[in-house]
N, C-alpha and C positions, 0 to 999 in steps of 0.2 A: 140371338137377334135383339132381345129386350135390352141387353146390356149395351149393344151398339146404339140403339135409339136413345137410351139414357145418356150415354157418353156424348153423342152429338148435341143433345138438348142442353146439357151442362156447358159444353164448349160454346154453343151459340149464346147462351145467357151470359156467360162470363165475358165473352167478346163484346156483347152489347153494353154491359155495365161498365167495362173498361173504357169504351169509347164515349160514354155519355157523361164524362166528368166535366166539371166546371172549367172554364177557360182561365188561363193564367192572366194576371193583371196586364202583363206586357203584351200578350197576344190580343186581349180585348181592346187595349188602347190602340194598337196598330190597326186592327180591323175597323174600329170606330173612326180612325183618321181616314182610312180608305173610303168608308161610307160617307163621311163628311165631304170628301173631295168629289165623290159622285153626285151628292146633292148640290154642291156648288156649281157643277157643270150645268145642271138643269136651271139653277137660279140665274146663271150668267148666259144660258143658251149657247154654251161653248163645248161642242163635242170633242174638241182636242184634249180637254182635261180628262176625258174618259179613257182614251187609248192606253195610257201607261198603267191603268188599273185593271186591264183585262188580260187574261191568259190567251195565248194564240188560239187555243182550241175551245174557247168559251162557247157555251150554248145558252140561248135565251128562249124561254117559252113566253110568247106575247099573249095578251088577253084573248085574242081570237083563236088561240090554240096552235098557231103556227110555231114550229121550232126553227129558230135561226141559228145556224152553225158557223163558227169561225169569227175571229176578231173583226176582220174587214166587213163582213156582212152585218154583224151586230152594230158596229159603228155606223154603217150606212143606214140601217134601220133607225137607230137613235137620232141620227142627223135629220132624217125625214120627219121623225116624230117631233123634234124640236122645231122644224120648219112649220109643221101643222100648229103647234102650240103658239108660235109667234103670229100666226094668221088669225088667232081667236081674239075676241074682245078681252081687254086687259081688266082684271078686277081692280077695284080701288085698294083692296088689301086682301091678304090671305092669312088665315090662322091655321097652323098645323099642330096636330097633337099626336104623338106616338102613343098608341093605346096598349101595345105590348111589344116586347122584344126579347128574344131568347137566343143564346149561343150554346153550341155544344160541339165538342170534338167528334168527328167521324173517324179520324185517324190522327196521329200526332201532328201532321202537317196539313190537315184538312178540317175546316170548320163549317158547320151549317148555322146560318143566322136566319131566323124567322121573325117577321115583324108585321104589325098592323098599324095603320095610321089613318087619321081622319083630317081632311083638309076642307076648310070652309072658305069659300070665295065670296067676297062682298062686292056687289054692284049697286051702289047707291043704297036704297033701303031694302034691297032684295039680297038673298044669299043662297048659295048652293053648297051642298055637302057631298063630298066624294070620299069613299073609303077604299083603301087598297091594302091587300095582304101580299107580302113579298117573301120569297124564300131564295136565299143565295148561298152558294157554296164558295168558300175561299180556300185557295191552295197556296201554301207557303213555298215560294220558289226563290232560291238564293237570298233568303232572309226577308223577302217582301211578300205580303199577302195579296194575291191576285184573284180576281173574280173568275171562277171556273164555270159557274152555272147560275142563271137568273130565271125565276118564275114570277110573273106578275099576275095577280088575280084581283080585278076590281070587284068590290062587293056591291051587288045590286039588290034591291028589294022589290 
């Protein structure tokens, strides 16, 4: 019995370390391009940019804890969120700073990207700071990195 436990432990450790390797330069570049397109969708408030970036079975955990399943539902939710953002007062300027970002393979065709960012919105002489941590899983399908899973966590104090 002890040998079985040791064997399974070693298998689990070797699997975990094999999957935690650094991304290839080509994969990181392709995923960064996908992330940049996603950011541009929100800068332009154009949800149609997002659709080609999402897997059909994408899941999203939104800040209130709700799990949204399926591409059409995620797109619908993001469209509603963009509508909400458009109804809010527009800042004079916004400064964004990525405070951390990490990539790692979960499998050869699946990558986890975790990141944190800080956005400061300026309204005249006043400013507000919002922090957000995001975890996303990308799945390589037919040579293209598609978003498989999204979790958004606003950081509050």
